[in-house]
C-alpha positions, 0 to 999 in steps of 0.5 A, spaced: 227 210 482 233 209 487 236 203 488 232 201 494 226 201 490 223 207 493 221 213 489 224 220 489 220 225 493 219 233 492 224 236 497 219 242 498 213 237 499 214 237 507 216 244 508 210 246 504 205 242 508 208 244 515 207 251 512 200 250 511 199 247 517 202 253 521 197 257 518 202 263 519 206 267 514 212 264 510 216 269 514 213 267 521 214 260 519 222 261 518 223 265 524 220 259 528 224 254 525 230 258 525 232 259 518 231 265 513 225 266 509 228 266 503 231 259 505 224 257 506 222 259 499 227 256 496 226 249 499 218 250 497 220 251 490 225 246 490 231 251 489 235 248 495 235 242 499 
């Protein structure tokens, strides 16, 4: 828990949900949002924030 009383969230949760709704490949999603495919992969796996 953080001081505000809110629970921590998994930073990969939102990119993964957006990718699922996108219904395209991870590479296509990366191009649309303007980041590298590896950046998307790392965000979903939690290796990058």
